[in-house]
Backbone as CSV, one residue per row, in Angstrom:
resi,resn,N_x,N_y,N_z,CA_x,CA_y,CA_z,C_x,C_y,C_z
1,UNK,94.501,127.734,148.457,94.970,126.915,148.244,95.408,126.035,149.055
2,UNK,94.755,124.400,149.176,95.271,123.565,150.320,96.706,122.419,149.592
3,UNK,97.589,122.472,150.327,99.018,121.934,150.096,98.603,120.437,150.141
4,UNK,99.113,119.792,148.970,99.085,118.090,148.626,100.237,117.350,150.074
5,UNK,99.296,116.824,150.531,100.696,116.228,151.967,100.569,114.511,151.341
6,UNK,99.612,114.007,150.872,99.912,112.632,149.905,99.604,112.362,148.953
7,UNK,100.127,110.898,147.710,100.052,110.820,146.764,98.140,110.357,146.872
8,UNK,97.846,110.571,146.292,96.363,109.706,145.776,96.364,108.881,144.527
9,UNK,95.889,107.653,144.625,95.738,106.530,143.976,97.232,105.864,143.461
10,UNK,96.948,104.502,142.373,98.161,104.403,142.174,99.347,104.788,141.674
11,UNK,100.182,104.881,141.905,101.665,105.319,140.816,102.179,104.014,140.101
12,UNK,102.350,104.038,138.658,102.718,103.418,137.850,104.594,103.528,137.833
13,UNK,104.564,101.869,137.736,106.331,101.747,137.996,106.811,101.390,136.564
14,UNK,107.831,102.382,136.165,108.738,103.165,135.442,109.757,102.115,135.104
15,UNK,110.352,101.509,133.750,110.788,100.481,133.973,112.322,101.431,133.252
16,UNK,113.410,101.830,133.938,114.974,102.380,134.093,115.429,101.468,132.722
17,UNK,115.581,100.450,132.135,116.328,100.423,131.681,116.335,100.411,130.306
18,UNK,115.493,100.772,129.697,115.330,101.447,128.030,115.119,102.740,128.099
19,UNK,115.313,103.454,129.317,115.442,104.959,129.611,116.892,105.703,129.222
20,UNK,117.032,106.657,128.550,118.112,107.178,128.856,118.599,108.116,129.872
21,UNK,118.614,107.576,131.211,119.078,108.169,132.159,120.152,109.843,132.762
22,UNK,120.080,110.624,132.852,120.941,111.194,133.356,120.907,111.347,134.997
23,UNK,121.968,111.890,135.978,122.787,111.528,137.064,122.829,112.724,137.189
24,UNK,122.180,113.436,138.557,122.644,114.550,138.751,122.797,114.829,140.552
25,UNK,124.357,115.033,141.081,124.542,114.678,142.706,123.776,116.035,143.356
26,UNK,122.872,115.997,143.994,122.365,116.867,144.948,123.345,117.444,145.783
27,UNK,123.677,116.632,146.627,124.249,116.775,147.851,124.610,115.786,148.940
28,UNK,125.989,115.161,149.303,126.540,114.496,149.855,126.940,115.282,151.578
29,UNK,126.610,114.448,152.371,126.838,114.802,154.143,127.320,113.554,154.588
30,UNK,127.998,114.245,155.703,128.771,113.584,156.524,127.329,113.384,157.946
31,UNK,127.100,112.404,158.464,126.531,112.306,159.458,127.064,110.624,160.070
32,UNK,126.753,111.278,161.661,127.414,110.170,162.506,126.049,110.144,163.872
33,UNK,127.068,109.090,163.772,125.388,107.793,164.852,126.651,107.155,166.251
34,UNK,126.202,108.401,167.207,126.744,108.522,168.292,126.445,106.726,169.127
35,UNK,127.117,105.786,169.170,127.207,104.260,170.129,127.698,104.321,171.122
36,UNK,127.703,102.896,171.863,128.473,102.436,172.968,130.099,103.150,172.746
37,UNK,130.407,102.710,171.586,131.973,102.569,171.623,132.548,103.636,170.804
38,UNK,131.640,104.471,170.288,132.048,105.979,169.630,131.249,107.182,168.907
39,UNK,131.608,107.469,167.850,130.834,107.762,166.969,131.101,106.594,165.706
40,UNK,129.852,106.980,164.971,129.617,106.212,163.757,129.751,106.774,162.546
41,UNK,130.784,106.724,161.621,130.848,108.027,160.467,130.217,107.359,159.256
42,UNK,129.124,107.830,158.314,128.741,107.330,157.246,128.120,108.744,156.340
43,UNK,128.397,108.075,155.191,127.828,109.038,154.371,126.521,109.100,153.863
44,UNK,126.190,110.594,153.605,124.396,110.419,152.796,124.757,111.065,151.418
45,UNK,123.829,110.343,150.521,124.128,111.072,148.807,122.667,111.109,148.873
46,UNK,122.148,112.556,148.064,121.062,112.875,147.397,120.851,113.035,146.040
47,UNK,120.488,111.787,145.304,120.877,112.384,143.637,119.588,112.301,143.168
48,UNK,119.804,112.752,142.067,118.285,113.194,141.346,118.439,112.233,140.069
49,UNK,117.769,111.121,139.251,117.804,111.050,137.944,116.585,111.380,137.158
50,UNK,116.761,111.476,135.317,115.726,111.972,135.160,116.392,112.145,133.569
51,UNK,115.274,111.832,132.464,115.565,111.978,131.309,115.345,113.190,130.074
52,UNK,114.864,113.822,130.710,114.723,115.401,130.519,113.219,115.512,129.253
53,UNK,112.490,114.498,129.227,111.490,114.166,128.333,110.064,113.353,129.169
54,UNK,110.164,114.036,130.770,108.935,113.940,131.271,109.178,112.584,132.592
55,UNK,110.018,111.753,132.761,110.778,110.839,133.535,111.697,111.322,134.838
56,UNK,111.413,111.080,135.591,112.650,111.679,137.337,112.127,110.886,138.071
57,UNK,113.340,110.776,138.876,112.997,110.538,140.160,114.464,110.240,141.226
58,UNK,113.947,110.172,142.530,114.877,111.022,143.638,115.345,109.564,144.542
59,UNK,116.809,109.796,144.985,117.135,108.820,146.063,117.844,109.041,146.585
60,UNK,118.156,108.742,147.957,118.590,109.042,149.471,119.474,107.997,149.459
61,UNK,120.678,107.935,150.332,121.283,106.386,150.374,122.476,106.830,151.000
62,UNK,122.577,106.242,152.118,123.910,106.297,153.670,125.037,104.825,153.083
63,UNK,126.094,105.239,153.133,127.385,103.956,153.242,128.777,104.402,153.994
64,UNK,129.407,103.369,154.138,130.563,104.326,154.263,131.692,105.224,153.492
65,UNK,131.520,104.979,152.680,132.408,105.595,151.813,131.531,106.826,151.140
66,UNK,131.726,107.655,150.402,131.203,108.565,149.587,130.492,108.160,148.051
67,UNK,131.418,107.445,147.105,131.042,106.601,146.081,130.438,105.467,146.034
68,UNK,130.100,104.579,147.270,128.862,103.770,147.859,127.582,104.391,147.539
69,UNK,127.601,105.452,148.788,126.584,106.232,149.077,126.116,107.274,147.647
70,UNK,126.876,107.290,146.580,126.148,107.928,145.096,125.599,106.723,144.567
71,UNK,126.237,105.258,144.513,125.876,104.913,143.819,124.602,104.216,144.251
72,UNK,124.328,103.965,145.516,123.030,103.622,146.183,121.870,104.095,145.734
73,UNK,122.125,105.510,145.903,121.157,106.279,145.908,120.799,106.686,144.228
74,UNK,122.065,106.535,143.882,121.181,106.218,142.248,120.294,105.158,141.835
75,UNK,120.472,104.137,142.323,119.839,103.124,142.425,118.466,102.932,142.815
76,UNK,118.477,103.304,144.141,117.326,104.195,144.437,116.192,104.685,143.745
77,UNK,117.335,106.184,143.773,116.264,107.021,142.427,115.780,106.246,141.457
78,UNK,116.546,105.685,140.721,116.419,104.489,139.055,114.856,103.821,139.606
79,UNK,114.800,103.137,140.973,113.666,102.673,141.504,112.039,102.992,141.837
80,UNK,112.503,104.772,141.890,111.367,105.500,142.061,111.366,106.477,141.355
81,UNK,111.182,105.939,139.902,110.650,107.032,138.892,109.278,107.185,139.109
82,UNK,109.070,108.553,138.564,107.411,108.612,137.758,107.426,109.450,136.619
83,UNK,106.401,109.687,136.155,106.112,110.320,135.240,105.196,111.674,134.944
84,UNK,105.881,112.715,134.963,105.246,114.094,134.821,104.859,115.001,133.446
85,UNK,103.650,115.338,133.843,102.465,116.043,132.476,103.205,116.823,132.695
86,UNK,103.932,117.070,131.265,104.431,118.333,130.623,103.409,118.949,129.631
87,UNK,103.165,120.552,129.516,102.250,120.943,128.701,103.325,122.441,128.200
88,UNK,103.496,122.659,127.162,104.199,123.483,126.234,105.680,123.895,126.722
89,UNK,106.244,122.795,127.505,107.787,123.129,128.254,107.178,123.421,129.790
90,UNK,105.924,123.635,130.382,105.579,123.847,131.472,104.970,122.462,132.272
91,UNK,104.556,123.109,133.338,103.722,121.702,134.045,101.751,122.655,133.244
92,UNK,101.062,121.826,133.833,99.614,121.847,133.489,99.015,122.440,134.152
93,UNK,99.494,123.025,135.364,98.276,123.458,136.419,99.341,124.563,137.600
94,UNK,98.628,124.997,138.506,99.561,125.466,139.782,99.318,124.477,140.401
95,UNK,100.311,124.109,141.558,100.091,123.224,142.919,101.024,123.547,143.870
96,UNK,100.711,123.358,144.947,101.138,123.819,146.334,101.447,121.854,146.809
97,UNK,102.078,121.790,147.311,102.921,120.146,148.225,103.576,120.420,149.495
98,UNK,103.434,119.137,150.101,104.502,119.804,151.258,104.442,118.897,152.374
99,UNK,105.608,118.708,152.481,106.333,117.108,152.980,107.222,118.048,153.882
100,UNK,107.018,117.269,155.059,107.795,117.736,156.932,107.180,119.201,156.844
101,UNK,108.543,119.798,157.012,108.589,121.544,157.177,108.446,122.451,155.911
102,UNK,108.513,121.556,154.797,108.747,121.751,153.284,107.461,122.456,152.778
103,UNK,107.628,123.282,152.553,106.403,123.491,151.183,106.962,124.136,150.091
104,UNK,106.351,123.676,148.708,106.861,124.572,147.070,105.236,124.618,146.402
105,UNK,105.847,125.845,146.470,104.675,126.015,145.033,105.203,126.109,143.913
106,UNK,104.543,125.162,143.045,105.110,125.701,141.293,103.788,126.052,140.257
107,UNK,104.052,127.267,139.309,103.173,128.322,138.714,103.510,127.432,137.238
108,UNK,102.984,127.120,136.872,103.287,126.935,134.801,103.809,128.587,134.545
109,UNK,104.499,129.274,133.557,105.086,130.336,133.410,105.110,130.281,131.865
110,UNK,104.971,131.962,131.158,105.049,131.728,129.568,106.476,131.259,128.627
111,UNK,106.065,130.683,127.876,107.338,130.152,127.050,108.457,131.414,126.935
112,UNK,109.681,131.095,127.788,111.086,132.055,127.822,111.370,132.485,129.157
113,UNK,110.501,132.048,130.229,110.765,132.258,131.573,111.862,131.389,132.420
114,UNK,112.278,130.516,131.638,113.145,129.675,132.584,112.599,128.897,134.007
115,UNK,113.275,128.397,134.444,113.118,127.811,136.044,113.507,128.934,136.906
116,UNK,112.025,129.271,137.067,112.905,130.816,138.823,112.463,129.765,139.837
117,UNK,113.019,128.961,140.271,113.113,128.355,141.805,114.745,127.850,142.241
118,UNK,114.201,127.517,143.983,115.629,127.027,144.388,116.106,126.203,143.925
119,UNK,117.204,125.459,144.016,118.775,125.104,143.324,118.276,123.668,143.615
120,UNK,117.400,123.146,144.873,117.376,121.882,144.388,116.336,121.367,143.563
121,UNK,114.883,123.008,143.752,113.766,122.319,143.112,114.187,122.526,141.236
122,UNK,114.843,123.017,141.164,115.347,123.661,139.308,116.267,122.371,139.158
123,UNK,117.099,121.778,139.954,117.280,120.861,139.063,116.706,118.912,139.140
124,UNK,115.587,119.164,139.850,114.740,118.100,139.837,113.797,118.522,138.610
125,UNK,113.351,120.161,138.159,112.087,120.082,137.243,113.706,120.304,135.736
126,UNK,114.274,120.419,136.573,115.527,120.316,134.437,115.712,118.686,133.814
127,UNK,115.849,118.209,134.964,115.637,116.768,134.768,114.608,116.183,134.459
128,UNK,113.426,116.900,134.752,112.504,116.325,134.210,111.816,116.703,133.059
129,UNK,112.771,118.002,132.673,112.369,118.327,131.128,111.274,119.444,131.187
130,UNK,111.216,119.791,132.203,110.138,121.303,132.343,111.122,122.352,132.417
131,UNK,110.917,123.660,131.096,111.540,124.064,131.352,111.454,126.019,131.146
132,UNK,109.944,125.690,131.719,109.166,127.625,132.393,108.497,127.454,133.430
133,UNK,108.382,127.609,134.639,107.857,127.308,135.350,108.467,128.478,136.906
134,UNK,107.401,129.042,137.400,107.820,130.154,138.441,107.593,129.021,140.062
135,UNK,108.445,129.217,140.636,108.544,128.233,141.545,108.977,128.721,143.233
136,UNK,108.157,128.571,144.126,108.378,129.443,146.050,108.597,128.271,146.640
137,UNK,109.438,128.481,147.561,109.800,127.598,148.596,109.487,128.412,149.851
138,UNK,108.752,127.730,150.465,108.145,128.130,152.220,108.683,127.587,153.013
139,UNK,108.621,127.476,154.297,109.254,127.066,155.528,110.043,126.503,155.536
140,UNK,110.495,125.373,155.643,112.307,124.454,156.134,112.912,124.573,154.528
141,UNK,113.982,124.580,155.152,114.900,124.691,153.734,115.518,123.883,153.559
142,UNK,115.297,122.384,154.626,116.094,121.033,154.410,116.063,120.563,152.456
143,UNK,117.115,120.235,152.344,117.528,119.952,151.005,116.260,118.324,150.463
144,UNK,116.560,117.199,151.579,115.978,116.271,150.814,113.922,116.919,150.989
145,UNK,113.565,117.385,152.207,112.188,118.082,152.354,111.998,118.768,151.579
146,UNK,112.731,119.623,150.598,112.204,120.211,149.443,112.411,119.228,148.040
147,UNK,113.255,118.151,148.131,113.552,117.134,146.739,111.868,116.772,146.929
148,UNK,111.396,116.267,148.201,110.110,115.024,148.588,109.406,116.359,148.518
149,UNK,108.965,117.281,148.633,107.659,117.609,148.206,107.647,118.524,146.449
150,UNK,108.708,118.791,146.476,108.909,118.902,144.759,108.402,117.284,144.145
151,UNK,108.975,116.354,144.329,108.479,115.081,143.507,107.029,115.039,143.787
152,UNK,106.688,115.325,145.204,105.204,115.049,145.065,104.258,115.906,144.580
153,UNK,104.311,117.195,144.652,103.863,117.811,143.521,104.262,117.781,142.261
154,UNK,105.517,117.038,141.567,105.643,116.925,140.130,104.314,115.452,140.498
155,UNK,104.535,114.586,141.467,103.417,112.915,140.554,101.794,113.901,141.016
156,UNK,101.446,114.587,141.369,100.229,115.058,141.739,99.511,115.699,140.693
157,UNK,100.134,116.219,139.864,100.317,116.774,138.478,98.286,116.289,138.039
158,UNK,97.311,116.790,137.711,97.110,116.473,136.126,97.327,116.055,135.524
159,UNK,96.731,115.240,134.431,97.441,114.992,132.936,96.467,115.648,131.840
160,UNK,97.154,116.479,130.940,96.336,117.459,130.074,95.695,116.266,129.745
161,UNK,94.471,116.853,129.178,92.717,116.455,128.630,93.087,115.636,127.559
162,UNK,94.378,115.685,126.073,94.625,115.219,125.359,95.929,113.902,125.909
163,UNK,96.025,113.705,127.185,97.113,112.266,127.217,95.892,112.152,127.668
164,UNK,95.380,112.491,129.164,94.294,111.123,129.673,93.158,110.829,128.698
165,UNK,93.122,111.449,127.559,92.280,110.306,126.307,92.995,109.715,125.368
166,UNK,94.324,109.799,125.899,95.366,108.686,125.353,95.459,107.584,125.982
167,UNK,95.587,107.643,127.237,95.936,106.623,128.410,94.484,106.101,128.497
168,UNK,93.586,106.646,128.383,92.045,105.890,128.247,92.131,104.643,127.275
169,UNK,92.355,105.346,126.120,92.533,104.587,124.311,93.393,103.198,124.966
170,UNK,94.581,103.258,125.295,95.173,102.351,125.974,95.096,101.535,126.491
171,UNK,94.544,101.921,127.768,93.529,101.052,128.960,92.511,100.212,127.937
172,UNK,91.756,101.006,126.798,90.956,99.674,126.205,91.379,98.846,125.522
173,UNK,92.656,99.307,124.727,93.437,98.456,123.866,94.332,97.149,124.581
174,UNK,94.303,97.500,125.943,94.710,96.617,126.475,93.820,95.508,127.281
175,UNK,92.585,95.859,127.653,91.673,95.416,127.691,90.960,94.367,126.672
176,UNK,90.952,94.897,125.489,90.779,93.884,124.316,91.400,93.166,124.085
177,UNK,92.986,93.395,124.168,93.676,92.062,124.166,93.829,91.167,125.783
178,UNK,93.444,91.445,126.100,93.326,90.581,127.502,92.122,89.423,127.201
179,UNK,91.090,89.932,126.757,89.748,89.278,126.712,90.045,88.379,125.368
180,UNK,91.362,88.653,124.225,91.119,87.684,123.213,91.739,86.061,123.866
């Protein structure tokens, strides 16, 4: 199986205002930049948001103070929301995604299996509303790259046949409304 490295096609925008989103902080790091006058200290926050019903987003932001970095990362995550197809509390098919040096393999699992994956991937899948998945992380262990690889894998999942038919019907209805 070849790893997905880029998202194909257009990504539809999801409006976060009408969703009941839960926020989870994955990590805070102290980062420094060495400049002529000395070291410039900042904080980097990694935040995941989701509604537990197929919508999830990921944000990364830096600021001079921790609360500001967390707020900015949460706002960034709400802008980058994606819809994840869920079939019987798991994913519709197996997928391998790669971002940077990190690779993530996600496989559908039988009901009752739970989330068997690393901490970063598990947090993202929980907030997406997926309950049963087998996951394996290869290569780099950077939280940021693992999170981005997981988001790429979820965004690249194909929808189930019923959902594809529903989307097709909705598109035809929109075309009929625009023609009037």
